[in-house]
C-alpha positions as CSV (number, residue, x, y, z in Angstrom):
1,M,-26.6,-4.1,-41.9
2,K,-24.1,-6.8,-40.8
3,G,-21.6,-4.1,-40.1
4,A,-24.1,-2.3,-37.9
5,W,-24.6,-5.4,-35.9
6,I,-20.9,-5.8,-35.4
7,V,-20.7,-2.3,-34.1
8,L,-23.6,-2.8,-31.7
9,A,-22.1,-6.1,-30.5
10,A,-18.7,-4.4,-29.8
11,A,-20.5,-1.6,-28.0
12,A,-22.4,-4.1,-25.8
13,L,-19.2,-5.9,-25.0
14,T,-17.5,-2.6,-24.0
15,L,-20.4,-1.8,-21.7
16,V,-20.3,-5.3,-20.1
17,G,-16.6,-4.9,-19.6
18,R,-17.0,-1.5,-17.9
19,S,-19.8,-2.9,-15.8
20,A,-17.7,-5.8,-14.6
21,L,-14.9,-3.4,-13.8
22,G,-17.2,-1.3,-11.8
23,Q,-18.6,-4.3,-9.9
24,A,-15.0,-5.4,-9.1
25,K,-14.5,-2.1,-7.3
26,V,-17.9,-1.9,-5.5
27,E,-16.2,-3.3,-2.3
28,V,-13.8,-0.8,-0.7
29,F,-11.5,-1.2,2.2
30,E,-9.9,1.8,3.9
31,V,-7.4,2.1,6.7
32,D,-6.7,5.4,8.4
33,Y,-3.6,5.6,10.6
34,D,-2.8,8.2,13.2
35,N,0.3,8.4,15.4
36,P,1.7,11.8,16.3
37,Q,5.0,10.1,17.5
38,L,5.9,9.0,13.9
39,A,6.5,10.6,10.6
40,P,4.3,10.6,8.7
41,A,1.8,11.1,11.6
42,Q,-1.2,10.4,9.4
43,W,-1.9,8.3,6.4
44,T,-4.8,6.7,4.5
45,M,-4.8,3.7,2.3
46,V,-7.8,2.7,0.1
47,L,-7.9,-0.7,-1.6
48,H,-10.2,-2.6,-4.0
49,P,-10.6,-6.4,-4.4
50,D,-8.4,-6.4,-7.6
51,G,-5.5,-4.9,-5.7
52,S,-5.8,-1.4,-7.0
53,G,-5.9,1.5,-4.6
54,H,-4.7,4.9,-3.4
55,F,-2.3,6.0,-0.7
56,Q,-2.0,9.5,0.9
57,S,0.2,10.7,3.7
58,L,1.2,14.0,5.2
59,G,4.9,14.9,5.2
60,S,6.8,18.1,5.9
61,G,9.5,20.3,4.4
62,S,10.4,20.6,0.7
63,P,12.3,18.4,-1.7
64,S,15.4,20.4,-1.1
65,D,15.2,19.9,2.7
66,A,17.1,16.9,4.0
67,S,14.4,16.2,6.5
68,D,11.9,15.7,3.6
69,I,14.0,12.7,2.5
70,K,12.8,11.0,5.6
71,T,9.2,12.2,5.6
72,P,8.0,13.0,2.1
73,S,4.3,13.7,1.4
74,V,2.8,11.0,-0.7
75,D,-0.3,11.0,-2.8
76,R,-0.5,8.3,-5.4
77,D,-2.3,5.3,-6.9
78,I,-0.9,1.9,-5.7
79,R,-1.4,-1.7,-6.5
80,V,-1.0,-4.6,-4.0
81,S,-1.0,-8.3,-5.1
82,P,-4.3,-9.9,-5.7
83,E,-3.5,-12.5,-3.0
84,F,-3.0,-9.7,-0.4
85,A,-6.2,-8.0,-1.5
86,A,-8.2,-11.2,-1.3
87,Q,-6.9,-11.9,2.2
88,L,-7.9,-8.4,3.3
89,F,-11.4,-8.6,2.0
90,A,-11.9,-12.1,3.3
91,T,-10.9,-10.8,6.8
92,A,-13.5,-8.1,6.5
93,H,-16.2,-10.6,5.6
94,R,-15.2,-12.9,8.5
95,H,-15.4,-10.0,10.9
96,K,-18.9,-8.7,10.1
97,F,-17.4,-5.9,7.9
98,F,-15.7,-4.5,11.1
99,N,-19.0,-3.9,12.9
100,M,-17.4,-4.9,16.1
101,N,-15.2,-3.6,18.9
102,C,-11.7,-4.1,17.7
103,E,-9.9,-2.3,20.6
104,S,-8.7,-4.5,23.4
105,H,-8.5,-1.7,26.0
106,L,-5.4,-3.5,27.4
107,K,-2.5,-1.4,28.8
108,V,-0.1,-2.0,26.0
109,A,2.4,0.3,24.3
110,F,0.8,2.8,21.9
111,Q,1.2,1.6,18.3
112,G,-0.9,4.1,16.5
113,W,-4.7,4.3,16.0
114,K,-5.8,2.2,13.1
115,T,-9.3,2.6,11.7
116,F,-10.6,-0.1,9.4
117,T,-13.6,0.9,7.2
118,Y,-15.4,-1.5,4.8
119,T,-18.2,-0.6,2.4
120,G,-19.8,-3.0,-0.1
121,P,-23.0,-4.5,-1.4
122,A,-23.4,-6.8,1.6
123,G,-22.9,-4.2,4.3
124,K,-20.6,-1.7,5.8
125,G,-18.8,-1.1,9.1
126,S,-15.9,0.5,10.8
127,C,-13.7,-0.1,13.9
128,R,-10.8,1.7,15.5
129,F,-8.0,0.2,17.6
130,N,-4.5,0.6,19.0
131,Y,-4.2,-3.1,19.9
132,S,-6.7,-5.8,19.2
133,K,-7.1,-9.1,21.0
134,D,-8.4,-10.6,17.7
135,K,-5.2,-12.0,16.3
136,E,-6.4,-11.7,12.7
137,I,-7.3,-8.1,13.1
138,E,-4.0,-7.3,14.8
139,A,-2.0,-9.1,12.2
140,L,-3.8,-7.3,9.4
141,G,-3.0,-4.0,11.1
142,D,0.6,-4.9,11.3
143,S,0.7,-5.9,7.6
144,L,-0.9,-2.7,6.4
145,V,1.6,-0.7,8.5
146,A,4.3,-2.7,6.7
147,V,2.8,-1.9,3.3
148,E,2.9,1.8,4.3
149,S,6.5,1.4,5.2
150,T,7.2,0.0,1.7
151,I,5.4,2.9,0.0
152,M,7.3,5.5,2.1
153,E,10.6,3.8,1.4
154,G,9.8,4.0,-2.3
155,A,9.1,7.7,-2.0
156,R,12.4,8.2,-0.2
157,L,14.3,6.3,-2.9
158,E,12.7,8.6,-5.6
159,I,14.0,11.7,-3.7
160,L,17.4,10.3,-3.1
161,L,17.7,9.4,-6.8
162,K,17.2,13.1,-7.6
163,H,19.1,14.7,-4.7
164,D,21.5,12.2,-3.1
165,R,22.5,9.2,-5.2
166,L,25.1,8.1,-2.7
167,G,22.4,7.9,0.0
168,L,20.7,5.2,-2.1
169,D,23.2,2.6,-0.9
170,S,22.3,2.7,2.8
171,E,18.6,3.1,2.1
172,M,18.5,0.1,-0.2
173,E,20.4,-1.9,2.4
174,Y,17.8,-1.0,5.0
175,L,14.9,-1.9,2.6
176,V,16.4,-5.4,1.8
177,E,16.6,-6.1,5.5
178,A,13.1,-4.8,6.2
179,A,11.7,-7.0,3.4
180,K,13.4,-10.0,4.9
181,D,12.0,-9.5,8.4
182,G,8.5,-8.3,7.4
183,R,8.8,-4.6,8.3
184,A,8.3,-3.9,4.6
185,Q,5.7,-5.9,2.8
186,Q,4.1,-5.9,-0.7
187,I,7.3,-4.8,-2.5
188,C,5.3,-4.7,-5.7
189,V,3.9,-1.3,-4.7
190,I,7.3,0.3,-5.4
191,S,8.2,-1.8,-8.5
192,G,8.4,1.4,-10.6
193,I,11.3,3.0,-8.7
194,L,13.0,-0.4,-8.3
195,K,13.0,-0.9,-12.0
196,Q,14.4,2.6,-12.5
197,L,17.2,1.9,-10.1
198,A,18.0,-1.5,-11.5
199,G,18.5,0.0,-15.0
200,D,20.4,3.1,-14.0
201,P,24.1,2.8,-14.8
202,E,24.8,6.0,-12.7
203,V,24.0,4.4,-9.4
204,L,26.2,2.1,-7.4
205,D,26.4,-1.6,-8.5
206,R,25.1,-2.6,-5.0
207,V,22.0,-0.4,-5.5
208,R,21.2,-2.1,-8.9
209,E,21.8,-5.5,-7.5
210,R,19.6,-4.9,-4.5
211,A,16.9,-3.5,-6.7
212,D,17.0,-6.6,-8.9
213,M,16.8,-8.8,-5.7
214,L,13.7,-6.9,-4.5
215,L,12.0,-7.1,-7.9
216,E,12.4,-10.8,-7.8
217,K,10.9,-10.9,-4.3
218,A,8.0,-8.9,-5.6
219,K,7.1,-11.6,-8.0
220,T,6.7,-14.3,-5.3
């Protein structure tokens, strides 16, 4: 009888754990980006409050095509830092879940259409903009574009590792500089390929050193 109670208690705890996990992902933030002047021209990023999410972009060519090294198609799960996710969802709450007009309608350079969509137990909303006069909305858009840049760089590194190891040197040099000036953010989303490069004795020493440097940055 005692054993049966233990089994029931364990089952109850499992259900509670699953319920808590489900509740943690009730809130969903999605950004859809569209700019025909860039490659990729379209991408979507879905994020949850715990930092987990998914990214999908449209590329072109095939892995053997040199152009594909620049614009690979990406479809994978990702994870941003909890701090970044918290900031993102806090912004959504402060801005009425994006039930607002985000677009400034000012005559500014085209930066790409960004559509923010929030769904959660407290409400839902969506807004689309090229440039927003709201500094927090505009800054969030810039940050998400920088996260996309990091993800795409990671995908390029994976292809270069398979098809052009010497090309890793210049690509890693660019990524280090982009991480310094903010063009690439949330380096943690590509920690997998960076760890692979850092431990690969067949790539250049500079590549391994830069991978180690970026992995340290991802911890901060």
